[in-house]
N, C-alpha and C positions, 0 to 999 in steps of 0.2 A: 603617510607624508605627502607633501602638495606635488600638486600635477602639474604645476605650471614650472618649467626649470629656468625660463629665464628670471622671474621672480625668485627662484630660491640661492640661484648664484649671483643675483644683483643684492641680496639680502647679505651674502658674505662680504660686501665690501660695503662695511661700516662706517663711520665716521672716521675712528683710528686708522683702517684700514686703508680708507682714501688720502689720507694725511701722508700715511707711510708711500704707498704709491706714488703720490705727487712727490716727493723727495726722491723715489727712485729713480720717475721718468725728467723730472726736471721742468715739472709746468706747475701750475696753480692748480690747488684744488678745484676751482673752477670749471678750470676745462677739463680737468681730471673728469669730474662729476656730469660735463658736458660730453666726454666721450664715450661712456663706458656704458649708453643706452645704444650705442653703435656697435661697438667693441664685442659685447657679451652675444646679440643674437648671429654676430658674424660669424662667431666659433660655434653657434650652435648650429646654424644652417650648413657649416662646414663638415661638422661630425656628423650630420643626417646624411648629406651625400655620400661620406665615405660607408657609412653603413650600408649602402645601398649598392653598394660594388662588391664584387665576388672577393670572399675574405675578410671584407672590410667590418662585417661584428665581429669578430675575432679579436681584428687588432685595438678596434672600440674599446669590448670589453677589459681584454690585459690593460692595457691603459688605465681603464677606469679603477679597475681594482688596485693597480699601484697607488694612484693618485689618492684611495680612501686608507690606504696603509698607511700612506705618508701625513694624511691628514692635511690635504692640499685644503681644502673647505674652511678648516677652520684657522690656519693661518695663509693669508693670501699672498704672504712673502717668504713661504716655505720653499718655493722652489727657486731654482735657477732659473730665471726667466729667459735665456739663449735657447734652452729645449723648447718652451713653447712656443718661440719663435719659429724655431727649427719646422716644428711641426705644422703651425701654421703657412710658412712659405708653402711646404711640401702640399696639404690640402687646396691652396690656392693656386699654385702654380704660376701659370703666364701672367692671372691676373693679383698677383699679388700685389704689386706696386700701385697698381689701379685702385684697388680697394684701400690700400693704405692712403694713398693720398688722398681720396674720396673723404674719409673719416678724421682726416687732417683738416682738411679745409671747412669741412660742416663743424667742426668744434674748436677750429681755430687753434689747434698746437701743432707741434711739430711731427713730422710723419717718423721721426726716430723716438719718440715719447708714444705715438699709438703704435708702432712694432711692440715697445716693450709691454704697454698694456696689453696687447695679445698675446705677448709670452708669459704675462701674469693672470689673463684669465682662462688661457686654454686649460692650466693644470686645476684650476678650479672647479673649472667646468665638470673636468672629469672625476673632480672628484666628489662633486653631487651627483654625477652619475653612476658614481663606485658606491655610494651610501644608497642609492634609490638599489641598485641591483642586487646588494646583501639584505636592505631590507627586504624585499619582494622575492628574496630566492630566485632571481634569474639569469640564466647561464647567458651566451654570447646571443642566440636566437632572441631568445625572451626580451634583453636589454633593445634589441635592435627594431623590434617589433613595437616596444614602448616609445623609443624615441620616434617613431611614424609618427605617434600620438601628439607629437610637438611640432607636427610638420606646419599646420597653421598658422601657427605665430611667428614664424621666419616665411611664410611663403611667398614673401615678396623677393627676399635674397635668395632664396631657392630658384625661383624662376629667371631671377635674373643670371646664377651662374648656369641654368640651361641653356640660356639666352647666347650667354658669352662665348659658348662651346660649336654656335653655328659658324657657317666660312665667314669671314669679313669681321670676325668681333674677338681680335685679338690674337688669332692665329697667325704663324709666320706663314708666307705664301710657300705651300707646298706640302702644309704640314695635314691637311684634309684630301684625301684622293679627290680626281676628279671624275673619275668614271661613275657611271651610274652606280655601279653593282660590282666593287672591287672585292676581290678576295680577303680575306680575313687578314690582317697585317701581323704578325707578332709585335709585342709591347717594346721590347728593346733588343740591341744587341747582345750575346753573350758577351759578359767581360764591361759592358759600359757602366759609367756609375749610375745608379739611381736618382740622385740626386743633383745629377749635372749634364751638360750637353743635350745633345738632341730626345736624349729620355728623360728629359724633365717637361718633353710636349705630353706624357702621357700620365695620367695620376695614379692609378696605382701602382705601378713600381716603387714608385717615389716612397708614396704612403704604405706600402708592405715594409720596404727596407728600412723605412726611417722606424715602422713598427718594431721592426728588428733589433735597431740599434736604440730607439729608445725604452722599450719592456725593460723593465730591471735598473736602467738607470735615468731614466728620466727624469725621476722625482729628487734626484740631489748626487746619485753615483757616476763617474767621470767614465767615460769609454775604456777607461785602461782598466776600471775594476770588474771584480767579477759580476757578474748579474744573478739576480735570484735564478735557483735552478728553473724553478717551473716557468717563470717567465723566459728564461733563455730556450731552455726546451720549446717554447711555445714559439717564442718568436722566428727559431731557426724553421721551424718547422713550416710556418709561414712563410719565410724566405725561400726555403727548397722549393715551395709548391710554386711561386709565383714567377721563378728564374729561368728564364728560356733555356738557359742550358742543362736544366736539370731534366730528367729521363721523363718521357710523357707517361702519365699513369696509363693504365688498361683505359680502354673505351668501355664506356659503360654501355653493355650489349642493350639495345635498342628493344623494346617489349612490343614485337608486332599483335595488334589487338588479337587476333584469330590465330594465335600461334602456338603451338603444344609445347615448342622446344623451351627447357630452364635456361634460366641466366646461369651462365656459367663465368663470365668474367664481370666484375664490379669492382669498385672503386670506390669505399664510403663505410659508412658507420650505423648502426643502431642505434636509436637515440630512446632509448627505455621511458622518458619520464613524457615524451610526446606520443610514443608507438610509433615515430615514423623513420623512414629510413632517409640518411642525411647524405646525399650524393657527393662524391668529389667530382670537382666539374673539370679538375685540372687544370696546364698552366692556362693564364691569360692570354686573350687574343682580342685585337681592336676591330670591329666592324663598324664601316664607313657605310650608311644608309645614304637613300636617294637625296632626303633634302640636307644632307651635309652632318648631320647629328651622327653623333656614333655612340658604341655601346661597346663596354668593356667585358667581357663574359670568358668563362673557362672554354677550352678547345673540345671537351667534351658535352659540353650545356646542351641544352635545348636548343637554346637560340641558333647555335655555331650550326648546328646540324643542319635546322631549319633553312641557314640562310645560304650554306654552301649548296643545299639542294636547288634551293630556287634559283639560284645565282648560276649555277652548271649548267649549260645550255644543253650538254651532251648528256644529263639526267632526265629522263622523264620519266611520268607516271605510269605505271601498270596498268593499264587498263581491265587487265584481264585476272590479274591475281591479287585480290584486295587486302590479303594479308601482308602485303610487300609494304615497306615505307612506313609504318610507324613509329614515334619518335616518344618517349617519356617526356613530359615535364618534372626535370629533377628539382625544382622548388615549388612546385603547387600543392598546398595540403590542405584539408578542411577539418574543421572540429570533429570530435570522435562520432560518430555515427548519425552527421548530419550531413547538409549541402549548404555548408557554409564556409566559404574562403576564407583563410585566414591571412590575417594583414599581409603577412611578410609574403603571400602567393601573388600579391598585386603587381611587385615588382616585375617579377618574370612574365607575367601576363601583359604589362605595360611594353614590356621588351618587344615580346611576340606582335603586339599590335602593330608596333613602329616597323617590323621586318616586314610586315604583309603589306602596310602602306606603300612601302617602298617596291613593292610587287602587285602591284594593281590587279592585274590577271588572276593573280592566286585565287583558289578556293580552297578551304580544309576542312577536315571534318574531322571531330571532338570526340574521343571514346573516354568512357568510364568503367572502372574494374572494382571490384571487392574482393575481400580475400571470402574463404568458402564457411567460415562462421555463420553460424545462425539460417534464416530460411531462406530459399532461394529467390522466393517473391519477393523480399524484403530488399534483399540484396541487389535484384535486378531493377527495381524500384529506386534505390537510394543511388547507384550508378549513373541512371539516367538523369536523375536530378543534379549530382555534380558534374556530368557533362554539361547540363543545360545551363548551369551556373557558370561554368568555365566560359562557356559559349558566350552568354550575356553578358560578361563581364569585357570582352573582346569587342561585343557591338556597342556597349557604353563606351570604349574607348576610340569609338570612332570608325569601325568597320562594317560594312555593309552586310546588313543582316542575310543577304542571300550569296554570301558569301562560304558564310559558317555554317557546319549543322553539325549535331549533336548526339550519339545514340550510347546508351548504356548497355552493355556486355555483360552487369553484375559479374558472378564468380568464374564464369566461362575464361578461356585463356588463360589461365594463371600462368607465371614465369617463374615460380619457384614453389616449394612443398610448403603447406598451409599448417606443416606441423609444428613449427618452431615461430615464435614473434620476428624475425628477420623475415621469413618467405612470407608471413601473411604481410608485414611491412611493404614488401617489394610487389607484393599482388594488388595493394590498394594503390589504385595509380590513376592518371589522367594523362593521355596520348592526346598526339596530333599526326593527322597523316594528310599529306597535299594531293587534292581530287583533279588538280587542274591548276597547270603553270601558265 
């Protein structure tokens, strides 16, 4: 398959398809052709941003699967454009109108036409992604990693989206907290509609609940019709996970580096394909950093635990017991038996780097661990290399080298039995400990 998704989607808009789209949106074919090169990258950049959020990979994968099954790639007008418009409105949130107006102005067509073109392009894009996932047998995480390879084609749009999240760039007064290090904020009040009112200030509740609405009927079924069972179950699961009213999952026990106690409370699953343990990071919370930027992370995530430790002046580093205070990275993985970070790991490392930039006095230590299979000496060396790789990534992201140290512990300090694949996956980990606040 071609590896440039923009080219694949553009190829779906053949001359007959453009002619049909022109009639559907009420604009000239010339105007539609001028708008499509702006509309298609906007859809892709929005899906990439979604895939980088907690639970986003699952939403994208489910919608892509349904789009493929509905054949949207083969028939541009096979779906109801209103559902595509709803998706893009949720993806772009408060910046939806501005982006629509910009494309309309540059293309010389009406804003209503741009909205409808977005509604057509979104399911076609998802159909292309669905074809790619099926062709290469990609799960949700795999599709997310592949989407990251497409970032370079829409870098400008992604940077604009990130810049738009800064104070004074499209947010209403009071939306961003003004304190330097506020506590994490729940994403939405229980019972608030995810696509209306103040909840629209936040991206993920809208996306996930919209995903729950879209999966199963996005490609032609109406809200009153019964969605496909698999899509419905997955969407319900996602919606429950993201709901502030839902019971908080058990906290993932932080594996202290030099600690022998086994993990007794875990929430997640073992992925046999990658041999990794996939942690459930819990309901989403919103972190606002010193520069006004925000992160949407799970309440049990590495980011939230690190942020709260650094932000709470009442909690201090234990200078005596260095086994205390270790926090597992829950989304940092390596290629098997190597010290090569996977692409999906970079998102969490970027989050951690941003948090450390908000606390410039903080110093941290990265610990690397392996399971007990193989030779002790080899495991010790591998754990050291992995810890160093994570440290180097943080330094490359702008953290001063004198603020980060790395150490490998090999198979020492296991947190689970090495007799099972799940236990070994839990023991293969990278952790972080604050050594100075």
